[in-house]
MIPA-54945 format. One record per atom (N, C-alpha, C): residue number from 0; atom name; y, x, z. Coordinates in Angstrom, 1 decimal. Each point is the difference from the previous one (the first is absolute). Last residue first. Example, Ala and Ser with C-alpha at 12.3 -4.5 7.8 and 13.67 -1.06 7.14 Angstrom:
% residues 2
pos = 1 | site = N | Y = -2.2 | X = 12.8 | Z = 7.1
pos = 1 | site = CA | Y = 1.1 | X = 0.9 | Z = 0.0
pos = 1 | site = C | Y = 1.1 | X = -0.8 | Z = 0.8
pos = 0 | site = N | Y = -5.7 | X = 0.3 | Z = -0.1
pos = 0 | site = CA | Y = 1.2 | X = -0.9 | Z = 0.0
pos = 0 | site = C | Y = 1.2 | X = 0.9 | Z = 0.0
END
This chain:
% residues 80
pos = 79 | site = N | Y = 32.2 | X = 6.9 | Z = -66.4
pos = 79 | site = CA | Y = -0.2 | X = -0.2 | Z = -1.4
pos = 79 | site = C | Y = 0.5 | X = 1.1 | Z = -0.8
pos = 78 | site = N | Y = -2.0 | X = -0.3 | Z = 5.2
pos = 78 | site = CA | Y = 1.2 | X = 0.3 | Z = -0.8
pos = 78 | site = C | Y = -0.4 | X = -0.2 | Z = -1.5
pos = 77 | site = N | Y = -1.9 | X = -1.6 | Z = 5.1
pos = 77 | site = CA | Y = -0.3 | X = 0.3 | Z = -1.4
pos = 77 | site = C | Y = 1.3 | X = 0.2 | Z = -0.7
pos = 76 | site = N | Y = -2.0 | X = 0.4 | Z = 5.4
pos = 76 | site = CA | Y = 1.1 | X = -0.4 | Z = -1.0
pos = 76 | site = C | Y = -0.3 | X = 0.4 | Z = -1.4
pos = 75 | site = N | Y = -2.5 | X = 0.8 | Z = 4.2
pos = 75 | site = CA | Y = -0.5 | X = -0.9 | Z = -0.9
pos = 75 | site = C | Y = 1.1 | X = -0.4 | Z = -1.1
pos = 74 | site = N | Y = 0.9 | X = 3.0 | Z = 3.6
pos = 74 | site = CA | Y = -1.2 | X = 0.6 | Z = -0.7
pos = 74 | site = C | Y = -0.4 | X = -1.0 | Z = -1.1
pos = 73 | site = N | Y = 3.5 | X = -1.3 | Z = 3.0
pos = 73 | site = CA | Y = 0.4 | X = 1.0 | Z = -1.0
pos = 73 | site = C | Y = -1.1 | X = 0.6 | Z = -0.8
pos = 72 | site = N | Y = -0.8 | X = -4.9 | Z = 1.7
pos = 72 | site = CA | Y = 0.4 | X = 1.2 | Z = 0.7
pos = 72 | site = C | Y = 0.4 | X = 1.1 | Z = -1.0
pos = 71 | site = N | Y = 0.6 | X = -5.4 | Z = -0.5
pos = 71 | site = CA | Y = -0.9 | X = 1.1 | Z = -0.4
pos = 71 | site = C | Y = 0.5 | X = 1.2 | Z = 0.8
pos = 70 | site = N | Y = 0.6 | X = -5.7 | Z = -0.6
pos = 70 | site = CA | Y = 0.3 | X = 1.2 | Z = 0.9
pos = 70 | site = C | Y = -1.0 | X = 1.1 | Z = -0.4
pos = 69 | site = N | Y = 1.7 | X = -3.9 | Z = -3.5
pos = 69 | site = CA | Y = -1.0 | X = 0.4 | Z = 1.0
pos = 69 | site = C | Y = 0.4 | X = 1.2 | Z = 0.8
pos = 68 | site = N | Y = 3.4 | X = -3.8 | Z = -2.0
pos = 68 | site = CA | Y = -0.6 | X = 1.3 | Z = -0.4
pos = 68 | site = C | Y = -1.1 | X = 0.4 | Z = 1.1
pos = 67 | site = N | Y = 2.5 | X = -4.0 | Z = 0.5
pos = 67 | site = CA | Y = -0.3 | X = 0.0 | Z = -1.4
pos = 67 | site = C | Y = -0.6 | X = 1.3 | Z = -0.6
pos = 66 | site = N | Y = 0.1 | X = -2.9 | Z = 4.9
pos = 66 | site = CA | Y = 0.2 | X = 1.3 | Z = -0.6
pos = 66 | site = C | Y = -0.4 | X = 0.0 | Z = -1.5
pos = 65 | site = N | Y = 1.4 | X = -3.9 | Z = 4.1
pos = 65 | site = CA | Y = -0.7 | X = 0.4 | Z = -1.3
pos = 65 | site = C | Y = 0.4 | X = 1.3 | Z = -0.5
pos = 64 | site = N | Y = -0.4 | X = -2.2 | Z = 5.0
pos = 64 | site = CA | Y = 1.0 | X = 0.6 | Z = -0.8
pos = 64 | site = C | Y = -0.7 | X = 0.5 | Z = -1.3
pos = 63 | site = N | Y = -1.5 | X = -4.2 | Z = 3.4
pos = 63 | site = CA | Y = -0.2 | X = 1.4 | Z = -0.5
pos = 63 | site = C | Y = 1.1 | X = 0.4 | Z = -0.8
pos = 62 | site = N | Y = 1.3 | X = -3.5 | Z = 3.7
pos = 62 | site = CA | Y = -1.2 | X = 0.1 | Z = -0.9
pos = 62 | site = C | Y = -0.1 | X = 1.4 | Z = -0.5
pos = 61 | site = N | Y = 3.4 | X = -1.1 | Z = 3.0
pos = 61 | site = CA | Y = -1.0 | X = -1.0 | Z = 0.3
pos = 61 | site = C | Y = -1.2 | X = 0.1 | Z = -0.8
pos = 60 | site = N | Y = 4.0 | X = 3.6 | Z = 1.8
pos = 60 | site = CA | Y = -0.6 | X = -0.6 | Z = -1.1
pos = 60 | site = C | Y = -1.1 | X = -1.0 | Z = 0.4
pos = 59 | site = N | Y = 4.4 | X = 1.0 | Z = 3.1
pos = 59 | site = CA | Y = -1.2 | X = 0.6 | Z = -0.4
pos = 59 | site = C | Y = -0.7 | X = -0.7 | Z = -1.2
pos = 58 | site = N | Y = 5.4 | X = 0.3 | Z = 0.9
pos = 58 | site = CA | Y = -1.1 | X = -0.9 | Z = 0.3
pos = 58 | site = C | Y = -1.3 | X = 0.8 | Z = -0.5
pos = 57 | site = N | Y = 4.7 | X = 1.4 | Z = -0.5
pos = 57 | site = CA | Y = -0.8 | X = 0.6 | Z = 1.1
pos = 57 | site = C | Y = -1.2 | X = -0.9 | Z = 0.3
pos = 56 | site = N | Y = 3.0 | X = -1.1 | Z = -3.6
pos = 56 | site = CA | Y = -0.3 | X = 1.4 | Z = -0.2
pos = 56 | site = C | Y = -0.9 | X = 0.6 | Z = 1.2
pos = 55 | site = N | Y = 1.8 | X = -4.5 | Z = 0.1
pos = 55 | site = CA | Y = -1.0 | X = 0.1 | Z = -1.1
pos = 55 | site = C | Y = -0.4 | X = 1.5 | Z = -0.1
pos = 54 | site = N | Y = 3.4 | X = -0.9 | Z = 3.1
pos = 54 | site = CA | Y = -1.3 | X = -0.6 | Z = 0.4
pos = 54 | site = C | Y = -1.0 | X = 0.1 | Z = -1.0
pos = 53 | site = N | Y = 4.3 | X = 1.5 | Z = -1.1
pos = 53 | site = CA | Y = -0.6 | X = 0.9 | Z = 0.9
pos = 53 | site = C | Y = -1.4 | X = -0.6 | Z = 0.6
pos = 52 | site = N | Y = 2.6 | X = -2.7 | Z = -2.9
pos = 52 | site = CA | Y = -0.5 | X = 1.2 | Z = -0.7
pos = 52 | site = C | Y = -0.7 | X = 1.0 | Z = 0.9
pos = 51 | site = N | Y = 2.2 | X = -3.7 | Z = 1.9
pos = 51 | site = CA | Y = -1.2 | X = -0.5 | Z = -0.8
pos = 51 | site = C | Y = -0.6 | X = 1.2 | Z = -0.7
pos = 50 | site = N | Y = 4.0 | X = 0.8 | Z = 2.3
pos = 50 | site = CA | Y = -1.1 | X = -0.3 | Z = 1.0
pos = 50 | site = C | Y = -1.3 | X = -0.4 | Z = -0.8
pos = 49 | site = N | Y = 3.9 | X = 0.6 | Z = -2.6
pos = 49 | site = CA | Y = -0.5 | X = 1.2 | Z = 0.5
pos = 49 | site = C | Y = -1.1 | X = -0.1 | Z = 1.0
pos = 48 | site = N | Y = 2.1 | X = -3.9 | Z = -1.6
pos = 48 | site = CA | Y = -0.7 | X = 0.7 | Z = -1.1
pos = 48 | site = C | Y = -0.6 | X = 1.3 | Z = 0.5
pos = 47 | site = N | Y = 2.9 | X = -2.3 | Z = 2.9
pos = 47 | site = CA | Y = -1.2 | X = -0.7 | Z = -0.1
pos = 47 | site = C | Y = -0.9 | X = 0.6 | Z = -1.1
pos = 46 | site = N | Y = 4.3 | X = 1.8 | Z = 0.5
pos = 46 | site = CA | Y = -0.8 | X = 0.3 | Z = 1.2
pos = 46 | site = C | Y = -1.4 | X = -0.7 | Z = -0.1
pos = 45 | site = N | Y = 3.2 | X = -1.0 | Z = -3.3
pos = 45 | site = CA | Y = -0.5 | X = 1.4 | Z = -0.2
pos = 45 | site = C | Y = -0.9 | X = 0.4 | Z = 1.2
pos = 44 | site = N | Y = 2.2 | X = -4.2 | Z = 0.2
pos = 44 | site = CA | Y = -1.0 | X = 0.0 | Z = -1.0
pos = 44 | site = C | Y = -0.6 | X = 1.4 | Z = -0.2
pos = 43 | site = N | Y = 3.6 | X = -0.4 | Z = 3.0
pos = 43 | site = CA | Y = -1.1 | X = -0.7 | Z = 0.5
pos = 43 | site = C | Y = -1.2 | X = 0.0 | Z = -1.0
pos = 42 | site = N | Y = 4.1 | X = 1.8 | Z = -1.4
pos = 42 | site = CA | Y = -0.6 | X = 0.9 | Z = 1.0
pos = 42 | site = C | Y = -1.2 | X = -0.7 | Z = 0.6
pos = 41 | site = N | Y = 2.6 | X = -2.6 | Z = -3.0
pos = 41 | site = CA | Y = -0.7 | X = 1.1 | Z = -0.7
pos = 41 | site = C | Y = -0.7 | X = 1.0 | Z = 1.0
pos = 40 | site = N | Y = 2.7 | X = -3.3 | Z = 1.8
pos = 40 | site = CA | Y = -1.2 | X = -0.7 | Z = -0.6
pos = 40 | site = C | Y = -0.8 | X = 1.1 | Z = -0.7
pos = 39 | site = N | Y = 4.1 | X = 1.4 | Z = 1.7
pos = 39 | site = CA | Y = -0.9 | X = -0.3 | Z = 1.1
pos = 39 | site = C | Y = -1.3 | X = -0.6 | Z = -0.5
pos = 38 | site = N | Y = 3.6 | X = 0.7 | Z = -3.0
pos = 38 | site = CA | Y = -0.6 | X = 1.3 | Z = 0.4
pos = 38 | site = C | Y = -1.0 | X = -0.2 | Z = 1.1
pos = 37 | site = N | Y = 2.4 | X = -3.8 | Z = -1.4
pos = 37 | site = CA | Y = -0.9 | X = 0.4 | Z = -1.1
pos = 37 | site = C | Y = -0.7 | X = 1.3 | Z = 0.4
pos = 36 | site = N | Y = 3.4 | X = -1.5 | Z = 2.8
pos = 36 | site = CA | Y = -1.2 | X = -0.9 | Z = 0.1
pos = 36 | site = C | Y = -1.0 | X = 0.4 | Z = -1.0
pos = 35 | site = N | Y = 4.1 | X = 2.1 | Z = -0.3
pos = 35 | site = CA | Y = -0.7 | X = 0.5 | Z = 1.2
pos = 35 | site = C | Y = -1.3 | X = -0.8 | Z = 0.2
pos = 34 | site = N | Y = 2.9 | X = -1.3 | Z = -3.4
pos = 34 | site = CA | Y = -0.6 | X = 1.2 | Z = -0.3
pos = 34 | site = C | Y = -0.8 | X = 0.6 | Z = 1.1
pos = 33 | site = N | Y = 2.6 | X = -4.0 | Z = 0.5
pos = 33 | site = CA | Y = -1.3 | X = -0.2 | Z = -0.7
pos = 33 | site = C | Y = -0.7 | X = 1.3 | Z = -0.4
pos = 32 | site = N | Y = 4.2 | X = 0.4 | Z = 2.4
pos = 32 | site = CA | Y = -1.1 | X = -0.7 | Z = 0.8
pos = 32 | site = C | Y = -1.2 | X = -0.3 | Z = -0.9
pos = 31 | site = N | Y = 4.1 | X = 2.1 | Z = -1.7
pos = 31 | site = CA | Y = -1.0 | X = 0.9 | Z = 0.7
pos = 31 | site = C | Y = -1.1 | X = -0.8 | Z = 0.6
pos = 30 | site = N | Y = 3.8 | X = -2.1 | Z = -2.0
pos = 30 | site = CA | Y = -0.9 | X = 0.5 | Z = -1.0
pos = 30 | site = C | Y = -1.1 | X = 0.8 | Z = 0.6
pos = 29 | site = N | Y = 3.5 | X = -1.5 | Z = 2.8
pos = 29 | site = CA | Y = -0.8 | X = -1.1 | Z = -0.5
pos = 29 | site = C | Y = -1.0 | X = 0.4 | Z = -1.0
pos = 28 | site = N | Y = 3.0 | X = 3.2 | Z = 1.4
pos = 28 | site = CA | Y = -1.0 | X = -0.3 | Z = 1.1
pos = 28 | site = C | Y = -0.8 | X = -1.2 | Z = -0.4
pos = 27 | site = N | Y = 3.5 | X = 1.2 | Z = -2.9
pos = 27 | site = CA | Y = -1.1 | X = 1.0 | Z = 0.0
pos = 27 | site = C | Y = -1.0 | X = -0.2 | Z = 1.1
pos = 26 | site = N | Y = 3.7 | X = -2.9 | Z = -0.2
pos = 26 | site = CA | Y = -0.9 | X = -0.2 | Z = -1.1
pos = 26 | site = C | Y = -1.1 | X = 1.0 | Z = -0.1
pos = 25 | site = N | Y = 3.4 | X = 0.5 | Z = 3.3
pos = 25 | site = CA | Y = -0.8 | X = -1.1 | Z = 0.3
pos = 25 | site = C | Y = -1.0 | X = -0.3 | Z = -1.1
pos = 24 | site = N | Y = 3.2 | X = 3.3 | Z = -0.7
pos = 24 | site = CA | Y = -0.8 | X = 0.4 | Z = 1.1
pos = 24 | site = C | Y = -1.0 | X = -1.1 | Z = 0.3
pos = 23 | site = N | Y = 3.3 | X = -0.9 | Z = -3.1
pos = 23 | site = CA | Y = -1.0 | X = 0.8 | Z = -0.6
pos = 23 | site = C | Y = -1.0 | X = 0.5 | Z = 1.1
pos = 22 | site = N | Y = 3.7 | X = -2.5 | Z = 1.5
pos = 22 | site = CA | Y = -0.9 | X = -0.8 | Z = -0.8
pos = 22 | site = C | Y = -1.1 | X = 0.8 | Z = -0.7
pos = 21 | site = N | Y = 3.4 | X = 2.3 | Z = 2.3
pos = 21 | site = CA | Y = -0.8 | X = -0.8 | Z = 1.0
pos = 21 | site = C | Y = -1.0 | X = -0.8 | Z = -0.7
pos = 20 | site = N | Y = 3.1 | X = 2.2 | Z = -2.7
pos = 20 | site = CA | Y = -0.9 | X = 1.0 | Z = 0.6
pos = 20 | site = C | Y = -0.9 | X = -0.7 | Z = 1.0
pos = 19 | site = N | Y = 3.4 | X = -2.6 | Z = -1.9
pos = 19 | site = CA | Y = -1.0 | X = 0.3 | Z = -1.0
pos = 19 | site = C | Y = -1.0 | X = 1.0 | Z = 0.6
pos = 18 | site = N | Y = 3.8 | X = -1.0 | Z = 2.6
pos = 18 | site = CA | Y = -0.9 | X = -1.2 | Z = -0.1
pos = 18 | site = C | Y = -1.2 | X = 0.3 | Z = -1.0
pos = 17 | site = N | Y = 3.3 | X = 3.3 | Z = 0.4
pos = 17 | site = CA | Y = -0.8 | X = 0.0 | Z = 1.2
pos = 17 | site = C | Y = -0.9 | X = -1.2 | Z = -0.1
pos = 16 | site = N | Y = 3.0 | X = 0.5 | Z = -3.5
pos = 16 | site = CA | Y = -1.0 | X = 1.0 | Z = 0.0
pos = 16 | site = C | Y = -0.8 | X = 0.0 | Z = 1.2
pos = 15 | site = N | Y = 3.6 | X = -3.0 | Z = -0.1
pos = 15 | site = CA | Y = -1.1 | X = -0.4 | Z = -1.0
pos = 15 | site = C | Y = -1.1 | X = 1.1 | Z = -0.1
pos = 14 | site = N | Y = 3.8 | X = 0.9 | Z = 2.7
pos = 14 | site = CA | Y = -0.8 | X = -1.1 | Z = 0.6
pos = 14 | site = C | Y = -1.1 | X = -0.4 | Z = -0.9
pos = 13 | site = N | Y = 3.0 | X = 3.2 | Z = -1.6
pos = 13 | site = CA | Y = -0.8 | X = 0.5 | Z = 1.0
pos = 13 | site = C | Y = -0.9 | X = -1.0 | Z = 0.7
pos = 12 | site = N | Y = 3.2 | X = -1.5 | Z = -3.2
pos = 12 | site = CA | Y = -1.0 | X = 0.8 | Z = -0.6
pos = 12 | site = C | Y = -1.0 | X = 0.6 | Z = 1.0
pos = 11 | site = N | Y = 4.0 | X = -2.3 | Z = 1.4
pos = 11 | site = CA | Y = -1.1 | X = -0.9 | Z = -0.5
pos = 11 | site = C | Y = -1.2 | X = 0.8 | Z = -0.6
pos = 10 | site = N | Y = 3.2 | X = 2.3 | Z = 3.8
pos = 10 | site = CA | Y = 0.1 | X = -0.7 | Z = -1.3
pos = 10 | site = C | Y = -1.2 | X = -0.7 | Z = -0.4
pos = 9 | site = N | Y = 1.4 | X = 2.6 | Z = 4.2
pos = 9 | site = CA | Y = -0.6 | X = 0.8 | Z = -1.1
pos = 9 | site = C | Y = 0.0 | X = -0.7 | Z = -1.3
pos = 8 | site = N | Y = 2.1 | X = -1.9 | Z = 4.1
pos = 8 | site = CA | Y = 0.1 | X = 1.5 | Z = 0.1
pos = 8 | site = C | Y = -0.5 | X = 0.7 | Z = -1.2
pos = 7 | site = N | Y = -0.3 | X = -4.8 | Z = 0.4
pos = 7 | site = CA | Y = 1.4 | X = 0.4 | Z = 0.0
pos = 7 | site = C | Y = 0.2 | X = 1.5 | Z = 0.0
pos = 6 | site = N | Y = -4.4 | X = -1.8 | Z = 0.1
pos = 6 | site = CA | Y = 0.7 | X = -0.4 | Z = -1.3
pos = 6 | site = C | Y = 1.4 | X = 0.4 | Z = 0.0
pos = 5 | site = N | Y = -2.5 | X = 0.6 | Z = 3.9
pos = 5 | site = CA | Y = -0.5 | X = 0.9 | Z = -1.0
pos = 5 | site = C | Y = 0.8 | X = -0.2 | Z = -1.3
pos = 4 | site = N | Y = 0.8 | X = -3.0 | Z = 3.5
pos = 4 | site = CA | Y = 0.6 | X = 1.3 | Z = 0.3
pos = 4 | site = C | Y = -0.4 | X = 1.1 | Z = -1.1
pos = 3 | site = N | Y = -2.0 | X = -4.3 | Z = -0.2
pos = 3 | site = CA | Y = 1.4 | X = -0.1 | Z = -0.4
pos = 3 | site = C | Y = 0.8 | X = 1.4 | Z = 0.3
pos = 2 | site = N | Y = -4.5 | X = -0.6 | Z = 1.4
pos = 2 | site = CA | Y = 0.1 | X = 0.0 | Z = -1.4
pos = 2 | site = C | Y = 1.4 | X = 0.1 | Z = -0.5
pos = 1 | site = N | Y = -0.6 | X = 1.8 | Z = 4.9
pos = 1 | site = CA | Y = -0.5 | X = -1.2 | Z = -0.7
pos = 1 | site = C | Y = 0.1 | X = 0.3 | Z = -1.5
pos = 0 | site = N | Y = -0.7 | X = 3.2 | Z = 4.4
pos = 0 | site = CA | Y = 0.8 | X = -0.1 | Z = -1.1
pos = 0 | site = C | Y = -0.5 | X = -1.2 | Z = -0.8
END
């Protein structure tokens, strides 16, 4: 069915509605492309940050761990 057949059978308004629908479909897909790229970049950054955080959390200590409170056994515990 050609454009002229649609125009003759359904009228100008139906042809315009169809053209607008197709243009809206194309516009939505063009808007979607940058959003998908942004989502992939965010995913890559979050994966890198997660790997960095996991590496920092599982790394063994290189120096002394400073204790701010003395270790006391329950017998030596002083209560105020």
